C-alpha positions as CSV (number, residue, x, y, z in Angstrom):
1,M,121.7,123.3,21.1
2,R,123.0,122.4,24.6
3,K,120.7,123.4,27.4
4,P,122.3,125.8,29.9
5,Q,123.1,124.4,33.4
6,R,120.9,125.5,36.2
7,R,122.6,128.1,38.3
8,G,120.5,127.1,41.3
9,G,122.1,123.6,41.5
10,T,125.7,125.0,41.7
11,M,124.8,127.4,44.4
12,A,123.2,124.6,46.4
13,M,126.3,122.5,46.2
14,E,128.5,125.3,47.3
15,K,126.3,126.1,50.3
16,S,126.3,122.4,51.3
17,S,130.1,122.2,51.1
18,S,130.6,125.3,53.2
19,K,128.2,123.9,55.8
20,Y,130.2,120.6,56.1
21,R,133.5,122.5,56.5
22,T,132.0,124.6,59.3
23,Q,130.8,121.5,61.1
24,F,134.2,119.8,60.7
25,W,136.0,122.6,62.4
26,Y,133.4,122.6,65.3
27,V,134.1,118.9,65.8
28,A,137.8,119.4,65.7
29,M,137.7,122.2,68.3
30,A,135.5,120.2,70.6
31,S,137.8,117.1,70.4
32,F,140.8,119.3,71.1
33,L,139.2,120.8,74.2
34,L,138.1,117.4,75.4
35,W,141.7,116.1,75.1
36,L,143.0,119.0,77.2
37,V,140.4,118.3,80.0
38,L,141.3,114.6,80.0
39,L,145.0,115.4,80.1
40,Y,144.5,117.7,83.1
41,L,142.4,115.1,85.0
42,F,145.0,112.4,84.4
43,S,147.9,114.5,85.6
44,S,145.9,115.5,88.8
45,S,145.0,111.9,89.6
46,A,148.6,110.7,89.1
47,K,149.9,113.4,91.4
48,T,147.3,112.6,94.1
49,V,148.1,108.9,93.9
50,H,151.8,109.6,94.1
51,N,151.4,111.8,97.3
52,H,149.3,109.1,99.0
53,E,151.8,106.4,98.1
54,R,154.6,108.4,99.7
55,L,152.6,109.1,102.8
56,F,151.8,105.5,103.6
57,R,155.1,103.9,102.8
58,Q,156.4,101.7,105.6
59,E,159.5,103.8,106.2
60,N,157.3,107.0,106.6
61,I,155.3,105.6,109.5
62,I,155.6,108.0,112.5
63,D,156.6,106.6,115.8
64,L,154.1,108.4,118.2
65,P,155.2,108.2,121.8
66,V,152.3,108.0,124.3
67,E,152.2,108.5,128.0
68,N,151.6,105.5,130.2
69,V,147.9,105.3,131.2
70,A,145.8,102.7,132.7
71,Q,144.8,100.0,130.3
72,N,141.3,99.2,129.3
73,H,140.6,96.5,126.8
74,E,139.0,97.6,123.6
75,S,137.6,96.1,120.4
76,Y,139.7,95.8,117.3
77,E,137.2,98.1,115.6
78,A,137.6,101.1,118.0
79,P,138.6,104.4,116.4
80,V,142.0,106.0,116.7
81,V,142.0,108.9,119.2
82,V,145.1,111.0,119.7
83,S,145.9,112.4,123.1
84,E,147.4,115.8,124.0
85,A,150.8,114.1,124.8
86,I,151.5,113.2,121.2
87,S,154.8,114.6,119.9
88,V,156.2,114.3,116.4
89,D,159.9,113.9,116.0
90,N,160.7,114.9,112.4
91,S,164.3,113.8,112.8
92,S,163.2,110.2,112.9
93,L,162.1,110.5,109.3
94,P,164.6,109.1,106.8
95,V,166.0,112.1,104.9
96,S,168.3,111.9,102.0
97,V,170.9,114.7,101.5
98,D,172.0,113.6,98.0
99,S,169.6,115.9,96.1
100,S,167.4,118.9,96.9
101,P,164.3,117.5,95.3
102,V,164.3,114.7,97.9
103,V,164.4,117.3,100.7
104,D,161.4,119.1,99.2
105,Q,159.6,115.8,98.9
106,M,160.1,115.0,102.6
107,S,159.2,118.5,103.7
108,E,155.9,118.1,101.8
109,D,155.4,114.8,103.6
110,K,156.1,116.5,106.9
111,K,153.4,119.1,106.2
112,V,150.9,116.4,105.2
113,V,151.5,114.4,108.4
114,T,151.3,117.6,110.5
115,D,147.9,118.4,109.1
116,L,146.8,114.9,109.8
117,V,147.9,115.1,113.4
118,E,146.1,118.4,113.9
119,E,142.9,117.0,112.4
120,L,143.1,114.0,114.7
121,E,143.7,116.4,117.7
122,K,140.6,118.4,116.9
123,E,138.6,115.3,116.6
124,R,139.9,114.1,120.0
125,V,138.9,117.4,121.7
126,E,135.4,117.2,120.3
127,K,135.0,113.6,121.5
128,E,136.3,114.5,124.9
129,K,133.8,117.3,125.2
130,K,131.0,114.9,124.4
131,R,132.2,112.4,126.9
132,V,132.4,115.1,129.6
133,D,128.7,116.1,128.9
134,T,127.7,112.4,129.0
135,V,129.5,111.9,132.4
136,V,127.5,114.8,133.9
137,T,124.1,113.6,132.6
138,G,124.7,109.9,133.3
139,R,126.2,110.3,136.8
140,S,123.1,109.1,138.5
141,S,122.8,106.2,136.2
142,R,126.3,105.0,136.8
143,T,125.8,105.3,140.6
144,R,122.9,102.8,140.4
145,R,125.0,100.4,138.4
146,G,127.5,100.0,141.2
147,N,131.2,100.0,141.3
148,R,132.3,100.3,137.7
149,E,135.1,101.9,135.8
150,S,135.1,105.6,135.3
151,R,134.6,107.0,131.8
152,K,138.0,108.6,131.9
153,T,139.7,105.3,132.6
154,R,137.8,103.6,129.8
155,S,138.8,106.5,127.5
156,S,142.5,106.1,128.5
157,G,142.5,102.4,127.9
158,R,140.8,102.9,124.6
159,L,143.5,105.5,123.6
160,E,146.4,103.2,124.4
161,A,144.9,100.3,122.5
162,D,144.5,102.5,119.5
163,M,148.1,103.8,119.6
164,K,149.4,100.2,119.8
165,R,147.6,99.3,116.6
166,V,149.1,102.3,114.8
167,R,152.6,101.3,115.8
168,R,152.1,97.6,115.3
169,S,153.8,96.1,112.2
170,I,153.2,93.0,110.1
171,D,155.6,90.9,112.2
172,D,153.6,91.3,115.6
173,D,154.4,88.4,117.8
174,E,151.9,85.9,119.2
175,S,151.7,87.5,122.6
176,N,150.4,90.7,121.2
177,L,147.7,88.7,119.3
178,E,146.5,87.1,122.6
179,E,146.4,90.4,124.4
180,N,144.3,91.9,121.6
181,S,141.9,88.9,121.8
182,V,141.3,89.6,125.5
183,E,140.8,93.3,124.8
184,N,138.1,92.5,122.3
185,H,135.9,90.9,125.0
186,Q,136.1,93.9,127.3
187,S,134.7,96.4,124.8
188,S,130.9,97.2,124.8
189,D,131.0,99.9,122.1
190,K,132.4,98.9,118.7
191,E,133.2,101.4,116.0
192,P,135.2,100.8,112.8
193,N,138.9,101.9,112.8
194,Y,139.3,103.6,109.5
195,F,143.0,104.4,110.1
196,E,144.1,100.8,110.8
197,S,146.0,98.9,108.1
198,K,144.4,95.8,106.7
199,T,147.2,93.6,107.9
200,N,146.3,94.3,111.5
201,V,142.6,93.1,111.2
202,E,142.2,89.7,112.8
203,P,139.5,87.2,111.9
204,K,136.4,87.5,114.1
205,K,136.3,83.9,115.0
206,E,139.8,84.0,116.5
207,Q,138.9,87.1,118.6
208,V,135.5,86.0,119.8
209,D,136.1,82.4,120.7
210,D,138.9,83.3,123.2
211,N,136.8,83.5,126.3
212,D,133.2,82.2,126.2
213,E,133.0,82.0,129.9
214,D,133.6,85.7,130.3
215,L,130.9,86.4,127.7
216,E,128.3,84.3,129.7
217,N,129.2,86.1,132.9
218,K,128.8,89.4,131.1
219,K,125.3,88.4,129.9
220,G,124.4,87.3,133.4
221,K,125.4,90.6,134.9
222,E,123.5,92.6,132.3
223,L,120.4,90.6,133.0
224,E,120.7,91.2,136.7
225,N,120.9,94.9,136.2
226,D,117.9,94.8,133.8
227,G,115.4,95.8,136.5
228,S,114.7,99.3,135.1
229,D,114.8,100.8,131.6
230,N,115.9,104.1,133.1
231,D,119.4,102.8,133.4
232,L,119.7,102.5,129.7
233,Q,118.1,105.8,128.8
234,G,120.4,108.1,130.8
235,D,123.5,107.7,128.6
236,D,124.2,107.9,124.9
237,N,125.4,105.1,122.7
238,T,128.9,105.1,124.3
239,A,127.4,104.8,127.8
240,K,125.7,101.4,127.5
241,I,126.0,98.8,130.2
242,V,129.6,97.8,130.6
243,S,130.8,94.5,131.9
244,K,132.8,94.2,135.1
245,P,136.7,94.2,135.0
246,K,138.4,91.0,134.1
247,T,139.6,90.4,137.7
248,Q,136.0,90.5,139.0
249,R,134.5,88.5,136.1
250,N,136.9,85.6,136.5
251,Y,135.7,85.1,140.1
252,A,132.0,85.5,139.3
253,S,130.0,82.5,140.6
254,S,128.5,80.0,138.1
255,N,125.1,80.6,139.7
256,S,124.7,83.9,138.0
257,T,125.2,82.4,134.6
258,S,122.6,79.6,135.2
259,Q,120.2,82.2,136.6
260,A,120.6,84.3,133.5
261,K,119.9,81.4,131.2
262,T,116.9,80.4,133.2
263,R,115.4,83.9,133.0
264,V,116.0,84.1,129.3
265,N,114.2,80.7,128.8
266,T,111.4,81.9,131.0
267,K,110.9,85.0,128.9
268,R,110.9,83.0,125.7
269,N,108.2,80.6,127.0
270,Q,105.9,83.3,128.2
271,P,102.8,84.0,126.1
272,K,102.9,87.2,124.1
273,K,101.7,90.2,126.1
274,D,100.3,92.0,123.1
275,Q,97.4,89.6,122.6
276,K,95.1,91.9,124.7
277,V,96.4,94.9,122.8
278,M,95.5,93.2,119.6
279,L,91.9,92.8,120.8
280,Q,91.3,96.0,122.6
281,P,92.0,99.5,121.1
282,I,94.5,101.7,122.8
283,E,93.1,103.5,125.9
284,T,92.7,107.3,125.6
285,R,92.3,109.8,128.4
286,R,89.4,109.4,130.8
287,N,87.5,112.5,129.7
288,D,87.9,111.8,125.9
289,P,84.4,112.3,124.3
290,C,85.3,109.8,121.6
291,K,86.5,107.1,124.0
292,G,85.2,103.8,122.7
293,K,83.7,105.5,119.7
294,Y,86.7,105.8,117.4
295,V,86.2,104.4,113.9
296,Y,88.9,103.8,111.4
297,M,88.0,103.9,107.7
298,H,90.0,101.7,105.2
299,E,91.5,103.4,102.2
300,V,90.4,100.7,99.8
301,P,91.4,101.0,96.1
302,A,89.3,103.3,94.0
303,L,88.1,100.3,92.1
304,F,85.6,99.5,94.9
305,N,84.0,103.0,95.2
306,E,85.2,106.1,93.4
307,E,85.6,104.4,90.0
308,L,82.0,103.1,90.2
309,L,80.8,106.7,90.5
310,K,83.1,107.9,87.7
311,N,81.6,105.2,85.4
312,C,78.1,105.8,86.7
313,W,76.6,105.5,83.2
314,T,77.4,101.7,83.4
315,L,75.5,101.1,86.6
316,S,72.0,100.7,85.1
317,R,70.5,100.2,81.7
318,W,67.2,102.0,82.5
319,T,68.1,104.6,85.1
320,D,70.4,107.6,85.0
321,M,72.5,106.8,88.0
322,C,74.9,109.6,87.3
323,E,72.1,112.0,88.3
324,L,71.0,110.0,91.2
325,T,74.5,109.6,92.7
326,S,75.1,113.4,92.5
327,N,75.2,115.6,95.6
328,F,77.1,113.0,97.7
329,G,74.5,110.3,96.8
330,L,71.4,112.5,97.7
331,G,70.4,113.0,94.1
332,P,69.0,116.1,92.4
333,R,67.7,118.9,94.7
334,L,64.0,119.3,95.0
335,P,61.9,122.5,95.7
336,N,61.0,123.2,99.3
337,M,58.1,121.2,100.7
338,E,55.7,122.8,103.2
339,G,58.1,125.7,103.4
340,V,61.0,123.6,104.5
341,S,64.3,123.1,102.6
342,G,66.6,120.1,102.4
343,W,64.7,117.9,99.9
344,Y,66.3,115.6,97.3
345,A,65.2,113.0,94.8
346,T,67.1,110.2,96.6
347,N,67.2,106.7,95.2
348,Q,67.2,103.9,97.8
349,F,70.2,102.1,96.1
350,T,72.5,105.1,96.9
351,L,72.6,104.4,100.6
352,E,76.2,103.2,100.5
353,V,77.3,106.4,98.9
354,I,75.4,108.5,101.5
355,F,76.8,106.4,104.3
356,H,80.4,106.8,103.1
357,N,80.1,110.5,102.8
358,R,78.6,110.8,106.3
359,M,81.4,108.7,107.6
360,K,83.9,111.2,106.3
361,Q,82.3,113.8,108.6
362,Y,82.0,111.4,111.6
363,K,83.3,113.3,114.7
364,C,85.2,110.3,116.0
365,L,86.9,109.2,112.8
366,T,90.5,108.4,113.3
367,K,93.5,107.7,111.0
368,D,95.1,105.6,113.7
369,S,93.7,102.1,113.6
370,S,95.1,101.2,117.0
371,L,92.6,103.6,118.6
372,A,89.6,102.4,116.6
373,S,86.9,100.3,118.2
374,A,85.5,99.5,114.7
375,V,86.7,99.6,111.2
376,F,84.6,100.8,108.2
377,V,85.0,99.3,104.7
378,P,83.9,101.9,102.1
379,Y,82.9,99.5,99.4
380,Y,79.8,100.0,97.2
381,P,78.5,96.4,96.9
382,G,75.0,97.4,95.6
383,L,76.3,99.6,92.8
384,D,78.9,97.1,91.9
385,L,76.3,94.3,91.7
386,M,74.0,96.5,89.7
387,R,76.4,96.5,86.7
388,F,76.1,92.8,86.1
389,L,72.8,91.9,87.7
390,W,71.1,91.3,84.4
391,G,74.2,90.1,82.5
392,P,74.8,86.7,81.2
393,F,78.0,86.1,83.3
394,P,77.2,85.4,87.0
395,S,80.9,85.1,87.8
396,M,81.3,88.8,87.0
397,R,79.0,89.7,89.9
398,D,81.4,88.1,92.4
399,A,84.7,89.3,91.0
400,A,85.1,92.6,92.8
401,A,83.8,91.2,96.1
402,L,86.4,88.4,96.0
403,D,89.2,90.8,95.2
404,L,88.1,93.0,98.1
405,M,88.2,90.1,100.6
406,K,91.7,89.2,99.5
407,W,92.8,92.8,100.0
408,L,91.2,92.9,103.5
409,R,92.8,89.7,104.6
410,E,96.3,91.1,103.9
411,S,95.6,94.3,105.9
412,Q,97.0,94.6,109.5
413,E,93.6,95.8,110.8
414,W,91.9,92.6,109.7
415,K,94.4,90.4,111.5
416,R,93.5,91.9,114.8
417,L,90.1,90.2,115.2
418,D,89.8,88.4,111.8
419,G,87.5,91.1,110.7
420,R,85.0,90.9,113.5
421,D,85.4,94.6,114.2
422,H,84.8,95.5,110.5
423,F,81.5,96.6,109.1
424,M,80.2,97.5,105.6
425,V,77.0,99.0,104.1
426,A,74.9,97.9,101.1
427,G,72.0,99.8,99.6
428,R,70.1,96.6,98.7
429,T,68.3,93.8,100.5
430,T,70.2,90.9,101.8
431,W,68.6,88.6,99.3
432,D,70.6,90.2,96.5
433,F,73.8,88.9,98.0
434,M,72.9,85.3,98.9
435,R,73.3,83.3,95.7
436,T,74.5,79.8,96.6
437,P,77.4,78.2,94.7
438,E,75.0,75.4,93.5
439,N,72.8,78.0,91.7
440,E,75.3,80.0,89.7
441,S,72.5,81.3,87.3
442,D,70.4,82.5,90.2
443,W,69.8,86.1,91.3
444,G,72.5,88.2,92.9
445,N,76.0,87.4,94.0
446,R,77.6,85.5,97.0
447,L,78.8,88.4,99.1
448,M,76.8,87.6,102.2
449,I,77.9,84.0,102.3
450,L,81.6,84.6,101.9
451,P,83.6,83.6,105.1
452,E,85.2,87.0,105.5
453,V,81.8,88.8,105.4
454,R,80.3,86.4,107.9
455,N,82.9,87.7,110.4
456,M,81.9,91.3,109.7
457,T,78.8,93.3,110.6
458,M,76.8,93.9,107.4
459,L,74.4,96.8,107.3
460,L,71.6,96.6,104.6
461,I,68.2,98.1,104.0
462,E,66.8,94.7,104.7
463,S,68.5,91.8,106.6
464,S,67.9,88.1,106.8
465,P,66.1,87.0,110.1
466,W,68.4,83.9,110.0
467,N,71.8,85.4,109.8
468,Y,74.2,86.4,112.6
469,H,76.0,89.2,110.7
470,G,73.2,91.1,108.9
471,F,71.5,94.1,110.4
472,A,68.9,96.4,108.8
473,V,69.2,100.2,108.6
474,P,66.5,102.6,107.4
475,Y,66.0,103.3,103.7
476,P,67.1,106.7,102.6
477,T,64.2,109.2,102.4
478,Y,63.8,112.4,100.4
479,F,64.5,114.7,103.4
480,H,68.1,115.4,104.3
481,P,68.3,118.5,106.6
482,S,71.5,120.3,107.3
483,T,70.6,122.3,110.4
484,Y,68.7,121.9,113.6
485,A,66.2,124.6,112.5
486,E,65.1,122.6,109.5
487,I,64.4,119.5,111.6
488,I,62.4,121.5,114.2
489,Q,60.5,123.3,111.5
490,W,59.5,120.1,109.7
491,Q,58.4,118.4,113.0
492,M,56.2,121.4,113.9
493,R,54.6,121.3,110.4
494,M,53.7,117.6,110.9
495,R,52.0,118.3,114.2
496,R,49.7,121.0,112.7
497,M,48.9,119.0,109.5
498,N,45.2,118.5,108.8
499,R,44.7,114.8,107.8
500,R,41.5,114.1,105.9
501,Y,41.8,110.3,105.5
502,L,41.8,107.6,108.1
503,F,44.3,105.4,106.2
504,S,46.0,105.2,102.8
505,F,48.0,102.8,100.6
506,V,50.6,103.5,98.0
507,G,51.8,100.5,96.0
508,A,51.1,97.8,93.3
509,P,49.4,94.4,93.6
510,R,51.5,91.2,93.6
511,P,49.3,88.7,91.8
512,N,52.3,86.4,91.2
513,L,53.0,86.0,94.9
514,G,50.5,83.5,96.4
515,D,50.9,84.7,100.0
516,S,50.6,88.4,99.2
517,I,47.8,90.3,100.9
518,R,48.1,93.4,98.7
519,T,45.1,92.5,96.6
520,E,42.9,92.2,99.7
521,I,44.2,95.5,101.1
522,M,43.5,97.3,97.9
523,D,40.0,95.8,97.8
524,Q,39.3,97.0,101.3
525,C,40.6,100.5,100.6
526,K,38.4,100.8,97.5
527,A,35.4,99.7,99.6
528,S,36.1,102.6,102.1
529,K,36.2,105.4,99.6
530,S,35.6,108.2,102.1
531,K,38.2,107.0,104.6
532,C,40.9,105.4,102.5
533,K,43.0,107.0,99.8
534,L,44.6,104.7,97.2
535,L,47.5,105.3,94.9
536,E,47.8,102.3,92.7
537,C,51.2,102.0,91.1
538,V,50.3,100.1,87.9
539,S,52.3,100.1,84.7
540,G,52.5,103.5,83.1
541,S,51.7,105.4,86.3
542,Q,54.2,108.2,87.0
543,K,52.8,109.4,90.3
544,C,54.4,106.6,92.3
545,Y,57.9,107.9,91.1
546,K,57.3,111.5,92.0
547,P,58.4,112.4,95.6
548,D,55.9,115.3,95.9
549,Q,53.0,113.1,94.9
550,I,53.9,110.3,97.3
551,M,54.4,112.7,100.2
552,K,51.0,114.4,99.6
553,F,49.3,111.1,100.1
554,F,51.0,110.4,103.4
555,L,50.6,114.0,104.7
556,S,46.8,113.7,104.3
557,S,46.5,110.3,106.1
558,T,46.4,109.3,109.8
559,F,47.5,105.7,109.2
560,C,49.6,104.3,106.3
561,L,49.4,100.6,105.4
562,Q,52.7,98.8,104.9
563,P,52.2,95.2,103.7
564,P,55.2,93.1,102.5
565,G,55.9,93.3,98.8
566,D,58.7,91.4,96.9
567,S,60.4,91.2,100.3
568,Y,59.5,92.0,103.9
569,T,60.4,95.7,104.0
570,R,59.4,98.8,102.1
571,R,60.9,102.2,101.6
572,S,57.3,103.5,101.9
573,T,57.5,102.8,105.6
574,F,60.1,105.5,106.2
575,D,58.5,108.0,103.8
576,S,55.2,107.7,105.7
577,I,56.9,108.1,109.1
578,L,58.7,111.2,107.7
579,A,55.2,112.6,106.9
580,G,54.0,111.9,110.4
581,C,51.7,109.0,109.3
582,I,51.3,106.1,111.8
583,P,52.5,102.9,110.1
584,V,50.3,99.7,110.0
585,F,52.3,96.5,109.7
586,F,51.1,93.0,108.8
587,H,54.3,91.0,109.3
588,P,56.9,91.4,112.1
589,G,59.6,91.1,109.5
590,S,58.6,94.4,107.9
591,A,60.0,96.5,110.7
592,Y,60.0,94.9,114.3
593,A,62.5,92.2,113.5
594,Q,64.5,94.4,111.2
595,Y,65.4,97.9,112.5
596,V,66.1,96.8,116.1
597,W,68.6,99.7,116.6
598,H,66.3,102.4,115.3
599,L,62.8,101.6,116.4
600,P,61.4,101.4,120.0
601,K,60.9,98.0,121.6
602,D,57.4,98.8,122.5
603,I,55.7,98.5,119.0
604,A,52.3,99.7,120.2
605,K,53.6,103.2,121.0
606,Y,54.2,104.1,117.3
607,S,52.5,101.5,115.1
608,V,49.6,99.1,114.6
609,F,50.0,95.4,114.0
610,I,47.4,93.3,112.2
611,P,48.3,89.7,111.4
612,E,48.4,89.1,107.7
613,K,46.7,85.7,108.1
614,N,43.5,87.4,109.3
615,V,43.5,89.8,106.4
616,K,44.2,87.0,103.9
617,E,41.3,85.0,105.2
618,G,38.9,88.0,105.4
619,K,38.4,87.7,109.2
620,V,39.2,91.4,109.9
621,S,38.2,94.8,108.5
622,I,41.1,97.3,108.5
623,E,38.7,100.2,108.7
624,N,37.0,98.9,111.8
625,I,40.2,98.2,113.6
626,L,41.6,101.6,113.0
627,S,38.4,103.4,113.7
628,R,38.2,101.9,117.2
629,I,41.5,103.4,118.3
630,P,40.8,106.3,120.7
631,R,41.6,109.8,119.6
632,T,44.0,110.5,122.5
633,R,46.0,107.4,121.7
634,I,46.2,108.5,118.1
635,F,47.7,111.8,119.2
636,A,50.2,110.0,121.4
637,M,51.2,107.6,118.6
638,R,51.6,110.4,116.1
639,E,53.8,112.4,118.6
640,Q,56.0,109.3,119.0
641,V,56.3,109.0,115.2
642,I,57.2,112.6,114.8
643,R,59.9,112.3,117.4
644,L,61.3,109.3,115.5
645,I,61.8,111.3,112.3
646,P,65.4,112.4,112.9
647,R,66.8,109.0,113.7
648,L,65.1,107.4,110.7
649,M,66.6,109.8,108.1
650,Y,70.1,110.7,106.9
651,F,71.5,114.2,107.4
652,N,73.1,116.0,104.5
653,P,76.8,114.9,104.4
654,L,77.8,118.5,104.3
655,S,76.2,119.2,107.6
656,K,78.3,119.3,110.8
657,S,77.4,117.8,114.2
658,E,77.2,121.3,115.8
659,D,74.6,122.4,113.1
660,T,72.2,119.5,113.9
661,G,72.3,120.0,117.6
662,R,71.2,117.1,119.9
663,F,69.6,115.1,117.1
664,E,71.1,111.8,115.9
665,D,70.3,110.6,112.4
666,A,70.1,107.0,111.1
667,F,73.8,107.0,110.5
668,D,74.7,107.9,114.1
669,V,72.3,105.2,115.4
670,A,73.8,102.6,113.1
671,V,77.4,103.4,114.0
672,E,76.5,103.2,117.7
673,G,74.8,99.8,117.2
674,V,77.9,98.5,115.4
675,L,80.2,99.7,118.2
676,Q,78.1,98.0,120.8
677,R,78.0,94.7,118.9
678,V,81.7,94.7,118.2
679,D,82.4,95.4,121.9
680,G,80.2,92.4,122.9
681,L,82.1,90.1,120.4
682,R,85.4,91.4,121.7
683,K,84.5,90.6,125.3
684,R,83.4,87.1,124.4
685,I,86.7,86.4,122.6
686,E,88.7,87.8,125.6
687,E,86.7,85.5,127.9
688,G,87.9,82.5,125.9
689,N,84.5,81.3,124.7
690,E,84.8,78.7,122.0
691,E,81.6,79.8,120.4
692,I,81.1,83.5,119.9
693,F,77.4,83.1,119.6
694,D,75.5,81.0,122.2
695,F,72.3,80.6,120.1
696,P,71.5,78.9,116.8
697,E,71.8,81.2,113.8
698,Q,68.2,80.5,112.7
699,Y,67.0,82.3,115.8
700,S,69.1,85.5,115.2
701,W,66.0,87.6,114.7
702,K,64.6,86.5,118.0
703,Y,67.8,87.1,119.9
704,N,68.2,90.6,118.4
705,V,64.6,91.6,119.2
706,F,64.1,90.0,122.7
707,G,67.6,89.1,123.8
708,N,66.7,85.4,124.1
709,V,65.5,82.5,121.9
710,E,62.5,81.3,123.9
711,K,59.2,80.5,122.2
712,H,57.2,83.4,120.9
713,E,54.0,84.1,119.1
714,W,55.9,85.3,116.0
715,D,57.7,82.0,115.5
716,S,55.3,80.9,112.8
717,Y,56.2,84.0,110.7
718,F,59.9,83.0,110.5
719,D,59.7,79.2,110.2
720,R,62.0,78.3,107.4
721,P,60.5,76.1,104.6
């Protein structure tokens, strides 16, 4: 038995066939419409071409009679201007009477030509109005230039020259060509003639080489009248300096030409006058509060700062830098301390982030680099180095720094002083950036020894005593006030604080460092139990990493011991000063030879100095030395320390200058120091000194502290091995 066919298949085939027929008719209709459009466009284009062809036939050229006016020679590129005296004689047009279509054709041509003449007439009237206005405004200018042709005469001469070009045919004789060449030298304003036929355009060489002597005389006259720029600014483009008439130029003395050439050669041989401008910023008004203080901040690629913060999880293997770089680099907010707000768990390595955000609020920040006395480079070298500091590829530590130096060299601001007005901040010690090329596997990178950086001013939390370009700025502390009231409130609390202990020490021993005196200090502190408080930061101790615990130690002590550790300086120095505790130093490189912009020159007013050699050899007792200091002197020293608090901390980047009053923070002091240093370097360059620095680099510490390189009792501390 045969299986019945499926009805569904037949219906599907019928639907498909109907669909295809519908699509076919759509395509056919679209093609037909497209054909109609193309046909219409083709017929319109053909009609337009036919009309233009009839209009510009040789036999349809109109003979335009022009009144006789004074001639003035013009360039072959001058535009056609029609005067009021133009008359059109339609009878001159060739008309055929054989058939009426021809008559209609010529009447249509007549209408087109009439419209063209009317359009040219309107254009001429508008130009005449502009010239009249120019004559009124430029009358004083033309009077100073002497006896020259009036603007009306020049316009009339230009008009006749244009009309001759319209009437001129292909078979112009040689005399007309020579006349046109002379005219080309008289014109000072050249505009293209869009109505001139191509056959009437002569080669430039034939028109320019006609009269070189007249051209030289013209240059000489223009240079003689070049005494003031006001002569050029009074007129528009059509009222530029015009050479004298030909009769006068032919009798000009040859001395004027030679003098003009001499003056041109003299100007070429003169040194560039913008050399001083390249060194000095542009002067502002006398009462400008930011005069000499403007700072321009480079817009470096995000690779060197913002992307480091976005990828903060890659900065350290052991520390959550995403948390520590929050709040503009201040870190997580802490509870109020002693009833005062503005406390954050700030990490010392985030200084470059804090400094960058403070610079954004700098009152004299400018976007015009020509006004700037210094240029800030917002690069985060410490955070960049941190990513690869413990990695197996030392070359990765230098990659970003080298790319930045290349970017800076190509900037216009760098070329002004080869980067000597640039400065940059790093939240690490200078020793992290001084790896030599011979020791590729050594610690750190080569940032500080790059030639470009050696031209800059580098701000670090610890500088090298033997470098020209490195300067130390304070470590960031935990206190970042936003208002004047918070600063005053904290200072008052420090004056009333009851201090139970004579001295204290917070730190860890350094048994691996042979010249360290930390072990001796800790032994003396343990021997003076009632007068010394010790917080030993051994492995596993968490108190040394808690801001509130550290501050409690310093708040309860009169003196705080600050011996060198892995390097000369310590963050603990600034935490103790913040707590009103008088610092005790054992090496001049811990503070005196470092923070020359922030600390007073008279070290005895705010600190105590005990030579580390005497402590190492057991010749002195720290307790005895501090106990002999009179009580009145202790009060005076503490008052000086409390007054130093604002200039040794960093305000909250969100704070404004009017909120903090008269106080300057560590940022303000550092920027002022940079501006003074750059100004000194700029003056030495302007004086033409071959050597910018007049002292050996190894005595940089001595020059920065005392202003000279004479022998000093601290020389033994800085003798290089």
